[in-house]
PDB file of N, CA, C and O in Angstrom:
ATOM      1  N   UNK A   1     -21.927  -3.953  13.198  1.00  0.00           N
ATOM      2  CA  UNK A   1     -21.375  -2.637  13.415  1.00  0.00           C
ATOM      3  C   UNK A   1     -21.708  -2.191  14.838  1.00  0.00           C
ATOM      4  O   UNK A   1     -22.661  -2.674  15.450  1.00  0.00           O
ATOM      5  N   UNK A   2     -20.912  -1.268  15.345  1.00  0.00           N
ATOM      6  CA  UNK A   2     -21.139  -0.778  16.698  1.00  0.00           C
ATOM      7  C   UNK A   2     -22.312   0.196  16.746  1.00  0.00           C
ATOM      8  O   UNK A   2     -22.793   0.666  15.715  1.00  0.00           O
ATOM      9  N   UNK A   3     -22.754   0.483  17.943  1.00  0.00           N
ATOM     10  CA  UNK A   3     -23.869   1.402  18.152  1.00  0.00           C
ATOM     11  C   UNK A   3     -23.419   2.829  17.861  1.00  0.00           C
ATOM     12  O   UNK A   3     -22.489   3.334  18.490  1.00  0.00           O
ATOM     13  N   UNK A   4     -24.078   3.471  16.913  1.00  0.00           N
ATOM     14  CA  UNK A   4     -23.730   4.841  16.542  1.00  0.00           C
ATOM     15  C   UNK A   4     -24.777   5.845  17.013  1.00  0.00           C
ATOM     16  O   UNK A   4     -24.844   6.957  16.490  1.00  0.00           O
ATOM     17  N   UNK A   5     -25.597   5.465  17.996  1.00  0.00           N
ATOM     18  CA  UNK A   5     -26.702   6.328  18.411  1.00  0.00           C
ATOM     19  C   UNK A   5     -26.233   7.677  18.956  1.00  0.00           C
ATOM     20  O   UNK A   5     -26.972   8.656  18.855  1.00  0.00           O
ATOM     21  N   UNK A   6     -25.045   7.762  19.522  1.00  0.00           N
ATOM     22  CA  UNK A   6     -24.537   9.027  20.057  1.00  0.00           C
ATOM     23  C   UNK A   6     -23.721   9.789  19.016  1.00  0.00           C
ATOM     24  O   UNK A   6     -23.189  10.861  19.305  1.00  0.00           O
ATOM     25  N   UNK A   7     -23.624   9.247  17.823  1.00  0.00           N
ATOM     26  CA  UNK A   7     -22.784   9.800  16.765  1.00  0.00           C
ATOM     27  C   UNK A   7     -23.671  10.338  15.652  1.00  0.00           C
ATOM     28  O   UNK A   7     -24.325   9.562  14.956  1.00  0.00           O
ATOM     29  N   UNK A   8     -23.701  11.651  15.475  1.00  0.00           N
ATOM     30  CA  UNK A   8     -24.582  12.244  14.466  1.00  0.00           C
ATOM     31  C   UNK A   8     -23.802  12.721  13.247  1.00  0.00           C
ATOM     32  O   UNK A   8     -22.793  13.414  13.368  1.00  0.00           O
ATOM     33  N   UNK A   9     -24.288  12.338  12.079  1.00  0.00           N
ATOM     34  CA  UNK A   9     -23.742  12.826  10.815  1.00  0.00           C
ATOM     35  C   UNK A   9     -24.792  13.643  10.066  1.00  0.00           C
ATOM     36  O   UNK A   9     -24.696  13.827   8.852  1.00  0.00           O
ATOM     37  N   UNK A  10     -25.787  14.128  10.792  1.00  0.00           N
ATOM     38  CA  UNK A  10     -26.859  14.913  10.179  1.00  0.00           C
ATOM     39  C   UNK A  10     -26.277  16.097   9.422  1.00  0.00           C
ATOM     40  O   UNK A  10     -25.415  16.812   9.931  1.00  0.00           O
ATOM     41  N   UNK A  11     -26.758  16.294   8.202  1.00  0.00           N
ATOM     42  CA  UNK A  11     -26.298  17.401   7.374  1.00  0.00           C
ATOM     43  C   UNK A  11     -25.014  17.131   6.612  1.00  0.00           C
ATOM     44  O   UNK A  11     -24.540  17.998   5.879  1.00  0.00           O
ATOM     45  N   UNK A  12     -24.445  15.946   6.771  1.00  0.00           N
ATOM     46  CA  UNK A  12     -23.201  15.585   6.083  1.00  0.00           C
ATOM     47  C   UNK A  12     -23.507  14.707   4.884  1.00  0.00           C
ATOM     48  O   UNK A  12     -24.509  13.993   4.865  1.00  0.00           O
ATOM     49  N   UNK A  13     -22.635  14.764   3.883  1.00  0.00           N
ATOM     50  CA  UNK A  13     -22.720  13.871   2.724  1.00  0.00           C
ATOM     51  C   UNK A  13     -21.461  13.015   2.745  1.00  0.00           C
ATOM     52  O   UNK A  13     -20.349  13.541   2.793  1.00  0.00           O
ATOM     53  N   UNK A  14     -21.632  11.702   2.711  1.00  0.00           N
ATOM     54  CA  UNK A  14     -20.519  10.765   2.819  1.00  0.00           C
ATOM     55  C   UNK A  14     -20.381   9.982   1.520  1.00  0.00           C
ATOM     56  O   UNK A  14     -21.349   9.391   1.043  1.00  0.00           O
ATOM     57  N   UNK A  15     -19.176   9.975   0.945  1.00  0.00           N
ATOM     58  CA  UNK A  15     -18.877   9.185  -0.247  1.00  0.00           C
ATOM     59  C   UNK A  15     -18.371   7.824   0.211  1.00  0.00           C
ATOM     60  O   UNK A  15     -17.389   7.737   0.948  1.00  0.00           O
ATOM     61  N   UNK A  16     -19.042   6.763  -0.227  1.00  0.00           N
ATOM     62  CA  UNK A  16     -18.666   5.406   0.159  1.00  0.00           C
ATOM     63  C   UNK A  16     -18.275   4.637  -1.096  1.00  0.00           C
ATOM     64  O   UNK A  16     -19.097   4.434  -1.990  1.00  0.00           O
ATOM     65  N   UNK A  17     -17.011   4.207  -1.158  1.00  0.00           N
ATOM     66  CA  UNK A  17     -16.573   3.381  -2.277  1.00  0.00           C
ATOM     67  C   UNK A  17     -16.885   1.927  -1.966  1.00  0.00           C
ATOM     68  O   UNK A  17     -16.882   1.524  -0.803  1.00  0.00           O
ATOM     69  N   UNK A  18     -17.153   1.146  -2.992  1.00  0.00           N
ATOM     70  CA  UNK A  18     -17.520  -0.251  -2.789  1.00  0.00           C
ATOM     71  C   UNK A  18     -18.875  -0.391  -2.127  1.00  0.00           C
ATOM     72  O   UNK A  18     -19.126  -1.362  -1.412  1.00  0.00           O
ATOM     73  N   UNK A  19     -19.754   0.580  -2.363  1.00  0.00           N
ATOM     74  CA  UNK A  19     -21.049   0.624  -1.676  1.00  0.00           C
ATOM     75  C   UNK A  19     -22.027  -0.436  -2.149  1.00  0.00           C
ATOM     76  O   UNK A  19     -23.076  -0.615  -1.531  1.00  0.00           O
ATOM     77  N   UNK A  20     -21.715  -1.144  -3.223  1.00  0.00           N
ATOM     78  CA  UNK A  20     -22.668  -2.108  -3.773  1.00  0.00           C
ATOM     79  C   UNK A  20     -22.745  -3.409  -2.982  1.00  0.00           C
ATOM     80  O   UNK A  20     -23.769  -4.090  -3.051  1.00  0.00           O
ATOM     81  N   UNK A  21     -21.714  -3.784  -2.235  1.00  0.00           N
ATOM     82  CA  UNK A  21     -21.730  -5.048  -1.491  1.00  0.00           C
ATOM     83  C   UNK A  21     -20.885  -4.964  -0.220  1.00  0.00           C
ATOM     84  O   UNK A  21     -20.154  -3.999   0.003  1.00  0.00           O
ATOM     85  N   UNK A  22     -21.005  -5.985   0.586  1.00  0.00           N
ATOM     86  CA  UNK A  22     -20.112  -6.227   1.712  1.00  0.00           C
ATOM     87  C   UNK A  22     -19.921  -5.082   2.689  1.00  0.00           C
ATOM     88  O   UNK A  22     -20.877  -4.442   3.125  1.00  0.00           O
ATOM     89  N   UNK A  23     -18.649  -4.840   3.024  1.00  0.00           N
ATOM     90  CA  UNK A  23     -18.306  -3.822   4.014  1.00  0.00           C
ATOM     91  C   UNK A  23     -18.765  -2.441   3.565  1.00  0.00           C
ATOM     92  O   UNK A  23     -19.287  -1.669   4.370  1.00  0.00           O
ATOM     93  N   UNK A  24     -18.577  -2.124   2.291  1.00  0.00           N
ATOM     94  CA  UNK A  24     -19.004  -0.821   1.781  1.00  0.00           C
ATOM     95  C   UNK A  24     -20.496  -0.608   1.946  1.00  0.00           C
ATOM     96  O   UNK A  24     -20.942   0.480   2.312  1.00  0.00           O
ATOM     97  N   UNK A  25     -21.266  -1.654   1.674  1.00  0.00           N
ATOM     98  CA  UNK A  25     -22.717  -1.562   1.838  1.00  0.00           C
ATOM     99  C   UNK A  25     -23.067  -1.367   3.315  1.00  0.00           C
ATOM    100  O   UNK A  25     -23.944  -0.572   3.652  1.00  0.00           O
ATOM    101  N   UNK A  26     -22.384  -2.088   4.180  1.00  0.00           N
ATOM    102  CA  UNK A  26     -22.616  -1.950   5.619  1.00  0.00           C
ATOM    103  C   UNK A  26     -22.286  -0.558   6.125  1.00  0.00           C
ATOM    104  O   UNK A  26     -23.006  -0.008   6.959  1.00  0.00           O
ATOM    105  N   UNK A  27     -21.200   0.011   5.622  1.00  0.00           N
ATOM    106  CA  UNK A  27     -20.822   1.373   6.006  1.00  0.00           C
ATOM    107  C   UNK A  27     -21.873   2.362   5.518  1.00  0.00           C
ATOM    108  O   UNK A  27     -22.262   3.273   6.249  1.00  0.00           O
ATOM    109  N   UNK A  28     -22.335   2.182   4.277  1.00  0.00           N
ATOM    110  CA  UNK A  28     -23.354   3.077   3.718  1.00  0.00           C
ATOM    111  C   UNK A  28     -24.608   3.089   4.592  1.00  0.00           C
ATOM    112  O   UNK A  28     -25.157   4.152   4.880  1.00  0.00           O
ATOM    113  N   UNK A  29     -25.053   1.918   5.007  1.00  0.00           N
ATOM    114  CA  UNK A  29     -26.255   1.821   5.844  1.00  0.00           C
ATOM    115  C   UNK A  29     -25.996   2.434   7.225  1.00  0.00           C
ATOM    116  O   UNK A  29     -26.856   3.128   7.767  1.00  0.00           O
ATOM    117  N   UNK A  30     -24.827   2.181   7.788  1.00  0.00           N
ATOM    118  CA  UNK A  30     -24.508   2.704   9.125  1.00  0.00           C
ATOM    119  C   UNK A  30     -24.442   4.225   9.155  1.00  0.00           C
ATOM    120  O   UNK A  30     -24.983   4.849  10.068  1.00  0.00           O
ATOM    121  N   UNK A  31     -23.782   4.830   8.163  1.00  0.00           N
ATOM    122  CA  UNK A  31     -23.692   6.292   8.166  1.00  0.00           C
ATOM    123  C   UNK A  31     -25.049   6.920   7.852  1.00  0.00           C
ATOM    124  O   UNK A  31     -25.343   8.023   8.312  1.00  0.00           O
ATOM    125  N   UNK A  32     -25.881   6.220   7.067  1.00  0.00           N
ATOM    126  CA  UNK A  32     -27.246   6.707   6.812  1.00  0.00           C
ATOM    127  C   UNK A  32     -28.046   6.697   8.106  1.00  0.00           C
ATOM    128  O   UNK A  32     -28.805   7.625   8.386  1.00  0.00           O
ATOM    129  N   UNK A  33     -27.870   5.641   8.890  1.00  0.00           N
ATOM    130  CA  UNK A  33     -28.549   5.547  10.189  1.00  0.00           C
ATOM    131  C   UNK A  33     -28.139   6.702  11.104  1.00  0.00           C
ATOM    132  O   UNK A  33     -28.928   7.165  11.928  1.00  0.00           O
ATOM    133  N   UNK A  34     -26.888   7.160  10.949  1.00  0.00           N
ATOM    134  CA  UNK A  34     -26.372   8.268  11.763  1.00  0.00           C
ATOM    135  C   UNK A  34     -26.767   9.627  11.185  1.00  0.00           C
ATOM    136  O   UNK A  34     -26.398  10.663  11.738  1.00  0.00           O
ATOM    137  N   UNK A  35     -27.520   9.632  10.071  1.00  0.00           N
ATOM    138  CA  UNK A  35     -28.063  10.875   9.540  1.00  0.00           C
ATOM    139  C   UNK A  35     -27.427  11.417   8.280  1.00  0.00           C
ATOM    140  O   UNK A  35     -27.878  12.437   7.759  1.00  0.00           O
ATOM    141  N   UNK A  36     -26.392  10.768   7.774  1.00  0.00           N
ATOM    142  CA  UNK A  36     -25.710  11.267   6.575  1.00  0.00           C
ATOM    143  C   UNK A  36     -26.453  10.897   5.301  1.00  0.00           C
ATOM    144  O   UNK A  36     -27.138   9.877   5.237  1.00  0.00           O
ATOM    145  N   UNK A  37     -26.305  11.742   4.290  1.00  0.00           N
ATOM    146  CA  UNK A  37     -26.737  11.392   2.939  1.00  0.00           C
ATOM    147  C   UNK A  37     -25.578  10.607   2.331  1.00  0.00           C
ATOM    148  O   UNK A  37     -24.423  11.007   2.472  1.00  0.00           O
ATOM    149  N   UNK A  38     -25.867   9.507   1.665  1.00  0.00           N
ATOM    150  CA  UNK A  38     -24.830   8.620   1.143  1.00  0.00           C
ATOM    151  C   UNK A  38     -24.696   8.781  -0.362  1.00  0.00           C
ATOM    152  O   UNK A  38     -25.683   8.765  -1.098  1.00  0.00           O
ATOM    153  N   UNK A  39     -23.452   8.938  -0.803  1.00  0.00           N
ATOM    154  CA  UNK A  39     -23.130   8.928  -2.223  1.00  0.00           C
ATOM    155  C   UNK A  39     -22.326   7.655  -2.440  1.00  0.00           C
ATOM    156  O   UNK A  39     -21.229   7.513  -1.899  1.00  0.00           O
ATOM    157  N   UNK A  40     -22.863   6.731  -3.225  1.00  0.00           N
ATOM    158  CA  UNK A  40     -22.230   5.431  -3.406  1.00  0.00           C
ATOM    159  C   UNK A  40     -21.520   5.290  -4.734  1.00  0.00           C
ATOM    160  O   UNK A  40     -21.988   5.781  -5.762  1.00  0.00           O
ATOM    161  N   UNK A  41     -20.390   4.615  -4.701  1.00  0.00           N
ATOM    162  CA  UNK A  41     -19.632   4.265  -5.900  1.00  0.00           C
ATOM    163  C   UNK A  41     -19.326   2.777  -5.809  1.00  0.00           C
ATOM    164  O   UNK A  41     -18.921   2.292  -4.753  1.00  0.00           O
ATOM    165  N   UNK A  42     -19.516   2.053  -6.900  1.00  0.00           N
ATOM    166  CA  UNK A  42     -19.227   0.626  -6.905  1.00  0.00           C
ATOM    167  C   UNK A  42     -19.078   0.098  -8.314  1.00  0.00           C
ATOM    168  O   UNK A  42     -19.306   0.820  -9.284  1.00  0.00           O
ATOM    169  N   UNK A  43     -18.697  -1.160  -8.426  1.00  0.00           N
ATOM    170  CA  UNK A  43     -18.482  -1.778  -9.735  1.00  0.00           C
ATOM    171  C   UNK A  43     -19.751  -2.284 -10.389  1.00  0.00           C
ATOM    172  O   UNK A  43     -19.774  -2.536 -11.594  1.00  0.00           O
ATOM    173  N   UNK A  44     -20.800  -2.433  -9.612  1.00  0.00           N
ATOM    174  CA  UNK A  44     -22.056  -2.939 -10.178  1.00  0.00           C
ATOM    175  C   UNK A  44     -23.228  -2.148  -9.600  1.00  0.00           C
ATOM    176  O   UNK A  44     -23.048  -1.259  -8.767  1.00  0.00           O
ATOM    177  N   UNK A  45     -24.408  -2.483 -10.050  1.00  0.00           N
ATOM    178  CA  UNK A  45     -25.618  -1.762  -9.639  1.00  0.00           C
ATOM    179  C   UNK A  45     -25.752  -1.722  -8.122  1.00  0.00           C
ATOM    180  O   UNK A  45     -25.386  -2.668  -7.424  1.00  0.00           O
ATOM    181  N   UNK A  46     -26.276  -0.629  -7.637  1.00  0.00           N
ATOM    182  CA  UNK A  46     -26.397  -0.426  -6.198  1.00  0.00           C
ATOM    183  C   UNK A  46     -27.844  -0.336  -5.738  1.00  0.00           C
ATOM    184  O   UNK A  46     -28.142   0.326  -4.744  1.00  0.00           O
ATOM    185  N   UNK A  47     -28.747  -1.002  -6.460  1.00  0.00           N
ATOM    186  CA  UNK A  47     -30.170  -0.971  -6.108  1.00  0.00           C
ATOM    187  C   UNK A  47     -30.418  -1.495  -4.695  1.00  0.00           C
ATOM    188  O   UNK A  47     -31.184  -0.903  -3.935  1.00  0.00           O
ATOM    189  N   UNK A  48     -29.771  -2.601  -4.348  1.00  0.00           N
ATOM    190  CA  UNK A  48     -29.965  -3.196  -3.023  1.00  0.00           C
ATOM    191  C   UNK A  48     -29.480  -2.249  -1.929  1.00  0.00           C
ATOM    192  O   UNK A  48     -30.140  -2.087  -0.903  1.00  0.00           O
ATOM    193  N   UNK A  49     -28.321  -1.623  -2.153  1.00  0.00           N
ATOM    194  CA  UNK A  49     -27.794  -0.675  -1.169  1.00  0.00           C
ATOM    195  C   UNK A  49     -28.735   0.510  -1.022  1.00  0.00           C
ATOM    196  O   UNK A  49     -29.013   0.950   0.093  1.00  0.00           O
ATOM    197  N   UNK A  50     -29.226   1.027  -2.141  1.00  0.00           N
ATOM    198  CA  UNK A  50     -30.157   2.160  -2.097  1.00  0.00           C
ATOM    199  C   UNK A  50     -31.395   1.803  -1.282  1.00  0.00           C
ATOM    200  O   UNK A  50     -31.858   2.604  -0.470  1.00  0.00           O
ATOM    201  N   UNK A  51     -31.931   0.606  -1.495  1.00  0.00           N
ATOM    202  CA  UNK A  51     -33.115   0.162  -0.748  1.00  0.00           C
ATOM    203  C   UNK A  51     -32.828   0.078   0.745  1.00  0.00           C
ATOM    204  O   UNK A  51     -33.648   0.501   1.560  1.00  0.00           O
ATOM    205  N   UNK A  52     -31.660  -0.469   1.110  1.00  0.00           N
ATOM    206  CA  UNK A  52     -31.305  -0.613   2.525  1.00  0.00           C
ATOM    207  C   UNK A  52     -31.098   0.746   3.185  1.00  0.00           C
ATOM    208  O   UNK A  52     -31.516   0.956   4.323  1.00  0.00           O
ATOM    209  N   UNK A  53     -30.453   1.670   2.472  1.00  0.00           N
ATOM    210  CA  UNK A  53     -30.227   3.014   3.011  1.00  0.00           C
ATOM    211  C   UNK A  53     -31.563   3.720   3.221  1.00  0.00           C
ATOM    212  O   UNK A  53     -31.788   4.332   4.266  1.00  0.00           O
ATOM    213  N   UNK A  54     -32.439   3.635   2.239  1.00  0.00           N
ATOM    214  CA  UNK A  54     -33.740   4.297   2.355  1.00  0.00           C
ATOM    215  C   UNK A  54     -34.613   3.640   3.421  1.00  0.00           C
ATOM    216  O   UNK A  54     -35.457   4.305   4.022  1.00  0.00           O
ATOM    217  N   UNK A  55     -34.420   2.340   3.662  1.00  0.00           N
ATOM    218  CA  UNK A  55     -35.190   1.634   4.687  1.00  0.00           C
ATOM    219  C   UNK A  55     -34.881   2.142   6.097  1.00  0.00           C
ATOM    220  O   UNK A  55     -35.716   2.030   6.994  1.00  0.00           O
ATOM    221  N   UNK A  56     -33.683   2.699   6.293  1.00  0.00           N
ATOM    222  CA  UNK A  56     -33.331   3.261   7.603  1.00  0.00           C
ATOM    223  C   UNK A  56     -33.553   4.772   7.630  1.00  0.00           C
ATOM    224  O   UNK A  56     -33.118   5.458   8.555  1.00  0.00           O
ATOM    225  N   UNK A  57     -34.239   5.282   6.597  1.00  0.00           N
ATOM    226  CA  UNK A  57     -34.576   6.702   6.556  1.00  0.00           C
ATOM    227  C   UNK A  57     -33.527   7.587   5.924  1.00  0.00           C
ATOM    228  O   UNK A  57     -33.590   8.810   6.046  1.00  0.00           O
ATOM    229  N   UNK A  58     -32.555   6.979   5.244  1.00  0.00           N
ATOM    230  CA  UNK A  58     -31.476   7.757   4.640  1.00  0.00           C
ATOM    231  C   UNK A  58     -31.732   8.154   3.198  1.00  0.00           C
ATOM    232  O   UNK A  58     -32.699   7.717   2.573  1.00  0.00           O
ATOM    233  N   UNK A  59     -30.846   8.989   2.689  1.00  0.00           N
ATOM    234  CA  UNK A  59     -30.872   9.394   1.282  1.00  0.00           C
ATOM    235  C   UNK A  59     -29.681   8.748   0.596  1.00  0.00           C
ATOM    236  O   UNK A  59     -28.586   8.700   1.156  1.00  0.00           O
ATOM    237  N   UNK A  60     -29.893   8.247  -0.627  1.00  0.00           N
ATOM    238  CA  UNK A  60     -28.829   7.567  -1.365  1.00  0.00           C
ATOM    239  C   UNK A  60     -28.761   8.100  -2.785  1.00  0.00           C
ATOM    240  O   UNK A  60     -29.784   8.295  -3.440  1.00  0.00           O
ATOM    241  N   UNK A  61     -27.554   8.330  -3.245  1.00  0.00           N
ATOM    242  CA  UNK A  61     -27.310   8.753  -4.615  1.00  0.00           C
ATOM    243  C   UNK A  61     -26.135   7.941  -5.148  1.00  0.00           C
ATOM    244  O   UNK A  61     -25.085   7.868  -4.510  1.00  0.00           O
ATOM    245  N   UNK A  62     -26.310   7.335  -6.309  1.00  0.00           N
ATOM    246  CA  UNK A  62     -25.215   6.599  -6.945  1.00  0.00           C
ATOM    247  C   UNK A  62     -24.444   7.585  -7.810  1.00  0.00           C
ATOM    248  O   UNK A  62     -24.977   8.104  -8.791  1.00  0.00           O
ATOM    249  N   UNK A  63     -23.194   7.844  -7.448  1.00  0.00           N
ATOM    250  CA  UNK A  63     -22.375   8.804  -8.185  1.00  0.00           C
ATOM    251  C   UNK A  63     -21.899   8.200  -9.492  1.00  0.00           C
ATOM    252  O   UNK A  63     -21.878   8.874 -10.521  1.00  0.00           O
ATOM    253  N   UNK A  64     -21.517   6.927  -9.454  1.00  0.00           N
ATOM    254  CA  UNK A  64     -21.022   6.249 -10.646  1.00  0.00           C
ATOM    255  C   UNK A  64     -20.963   4.764 -10.370  1.00  0.00           C
ATOM    256  O   UNK A  64     -20.849   4.328  -9.224  1.00  0.00           O
ATOM    257  N   UNK A  65     -21.040   4.013 -11.419  1.00  0.00           N
ATOM    258  CA  UNK A  65     -20.798   2.589 -11.329  1.00  0.00           C
ATOM    259  C   UNK A  65     -19.509   2.372 -12.100  1.00  0.00           C
ATOM    260  O   UNK A  65     -19.494   2.454 -13.328  1.00  0.00           O
ATOM    261  N   UNK A  66     -18.439   2.100 -11.393  1.00  0.00           N
ATOM    262  CA  UNK A  66     -17.106   2.090 -11.982  1.00  0.00           C
ATOM    263  C   UNK A  66     -16.926   1.038 -13.064  1.00  0.00           C
ATOM    264  O   UNK A  66     -16.105   1.215 -13.964  1.00  0.00           O
ATOM    265  N   UNK A  67     -17.673  -0.047 -12.993  1.00  0.00           N
ATOM    266  CA  UNK A  67     -17.525  -1.099 -13.994  1.00  0.00           C
ATOM    267  C   UNK A  67     -16.177  -1.787 -13.901  1.00  0.00           C
ATOM    268  O   UNK A  67     -15.449  -1.624 -12.922  1.00  0.00           O
ATOM    269  N   UNK A  68     -15.856  -2.542 -14.909  1.00  0.00           N
ATOM    270  CA  UNK A  68     -14.592  -3.266 -14.940  1.00  0.00           C
ATOM    271  C   UNK A  68     -13.440  -2.306 -15.195  1.00  0.00           C
ATOM    272  O   UNK A  68     -13.566  -1.406 -16.025  1.00  0.00           O
ATOM    273  N   UNK A  69     -12.319  -2.476 -14.498  1.00  0.00           N
ATOM    274  CA  UNK A  69     -11.170  -1.600 -14.733  1.00  0.00           C
ATOM    275  C   UNK A  69     -10.645  -1.697 -16.167  1.00  0.00           C
ATOM    276  O   UNK A  69      -9.942  -0.797 -16.628  1.00  0.00           O
ATOM    277  N   UNK A  70     -10.977  -2.767 -16.867  1.00  0.00           N
ATOM    278  CA  UNK A  70     -10.502  -2.955 -18.240  1.00  0.00           C
ATOM    279  C   UNK A  70     -11.412  -2.320 -19.277  1.00  0.00           C
ATOM    280  O   UNK A  70     -11.050  -2.247 -20.451  1.00  0.00           O
ATOM    281  N   UNK A  71     -12.589  -1.858 -18.864  1.00  0.00           N
ATOM    282  CA  UNK A  71     -13.524  -1.296 -19.841  1.00  0.00           C
ATOM    283  C   UNK A  71     -13.317   0.191 -20.023  1.00  0.00           C
ATOM    284  O   UNK A  71     -14.022   0.821 -20.811  1.00  0.00           O
TER     285      UNK A  71
END
């Protein structure tokens, strides 16, 4: 990801879909680094994402785990 040091999201809450893996997880960590509180939604557990967000000093909340579209 690019350098976001000049970009502040302090005081903002960002909803990130697909936050459990891949690009969504990367976005969650990046916006947390920029000061945002992250609300994550994904198909599976987001423990790893929560740990990574908190490791950069961010706040993480899992809004829902969407599960399988067939369930």
